[in-house]
N, C-alpha and C positions, 0 to 999 in steps of 0.2 A: 839693368841689373848686370851685376857682375858674376863669371862662372871661374874668377881666380879665387881660391880661398885663401884666406889670410893665417899666416902660422901663429898658433895660439901663444907662442912666446913673446910676440911683438904688442900683444893683448895685456892690460893691467887693469886692476879695480884702483880706484881713487877715491879719495873723500868728494862729496858734493860740497864744492867749494863756488865762491862767486864766477869763477871761469867756466863752470857747467851751468850755473844760473844764467849767466849770460847766453850760452850756447842755446840752452832750452828754449830762452827767449825767441832764437832764431829759429830753431827746429820746429817747435809747436805752433810756430805763426806760419810754415809752409803750410800750404793747402793740402797738400797730398799726405804729409806727416800727421796733421790736423785730422783729417777723416779717417785714416787708418786707425788712429789712437782715440778717436771720438772724444777730442780735447774740446771742452767748452771755450768760448770767447773769453777771455782774462786780459787786464789791464797790465801795465807794467808795475804800476802802484801794489796790485793785488798779489802780484808773483812775488815781489819784495817782502809784503805781509806774511806770505805763506812762508818764504824763506828763512825769517826770523823767528818763525814757530819751531823750526826743525829741530832745535836743541834739547826741547823741552819733549817732545813726543815721545811716547813710551810704547807707541804701537806702529813704528812706522821706522823702516830702515831705508838707506837710500846712499847709491853709490854712483859714481861716475867711471866711463870705461875710455880707456886712453888705448889708442894704437900709436906706439911708439910714444911720442910726447903730445899726441894729438887729442882732443876730446872728440869721440865719435857716437856716444850714446850714453844712457842712464837706466840704471833699473833698480829694483827694490822689492820690498816687502811690506804691505801695509793692512792694518785692520789686523795686528797679531792679537788673537786671542784663544785661551785654552788648547794650546799646542797647532793651532792652524793660522796661516796667514795668505794674503792676496798678492800674487805675483804681479806686477807690472812692469815694463820697459819699451825702450824703442831705440833704434839706431837711426840718428838725427843726419848722419852723414850717409844720403841716399846711395851716392857712387859706391858704397860698401855693403848695400843690400845683396843679398845673396853669397855673401862671401864667408859665412859660417860664425859670424859674430854673434846671432842670435842662439847659436846652439851654444857658442863658449858661455855667455851671458846665463843662459839657462843653467848648464851644469854649475858655474859658480854659485848662482842662488839658491841650488839644492844643497851643495855642500855647506854653504853657509848657514843654511834654514837646519840643517841637519846637526851642524855643532851647537845652535842656538837651542836644541832641544824641539824644534818644531817636527810634527809629524804628519802633518798634511799642508800640501802648498793647492791653493785653487786659483783661478784666474778666469776673466771675462773676457772674449774677443769677439769683434763684430764677424757677422756670418761673412760677409765678403773678403773679411782679411784671409784669404786662402794660402799665403806663404806661412802667416803667423799659425793658422790652424794645423797645417804639416807639419811644422816644427813641434809644436805642442803634442801632436799624435805621436811623431819621432820620439819624444821626450816621455812617453808612456802616460800621459794625461788622458784622462776619459771625460767626455761629455756627462754631464749629470742634471743639468737642466738648459734651458734654452727660452727666448722669448722670440718675438719676430725680428729682432735687431741682432741679439747678442747668443752666443753659446756659453755656458760656464761649464769649464772643465776643472779638473783635480786629480792629482794623485798623492799617494803615500810617501812617505819619506823615511826609510830604514837607513838609522847612522850607523849600521855595520857596515854598508854598502856605499860609504863615501869614498871618493877618488880622491 
């Protein structure tokens, strides 16, 4: 893991394009990324079929993250309903883990969600993903449910306090 913090001015949100789809294929098939994100096995054909549905999804938002001009991660909100949505995200470029990108992604999703009128964000995280849990706690998420494998966490969004 890197101890070097990334200057947030070098980060940008990008539309989720074929470029990110191709990177996601590589990232989500990396054993460590796959394990930490609890990603099930999927074929390239299944991934392409899913990608083809994105434009018609009303309860799903997705973005890519670039460091300068390089794709480094993906995040979004799914299951949007009644003012709530489920956050998900991953940094696919493992050499950048621990560099502050996760915090930046979380702040972006909170700001975007507030602008979209959401009042609550929730997520599920593997209990053994200690770094992610630390991030979510730092971002004021609280556990509200758990099972043997996952913790469920949530936080409210106050649109008056957007950055």
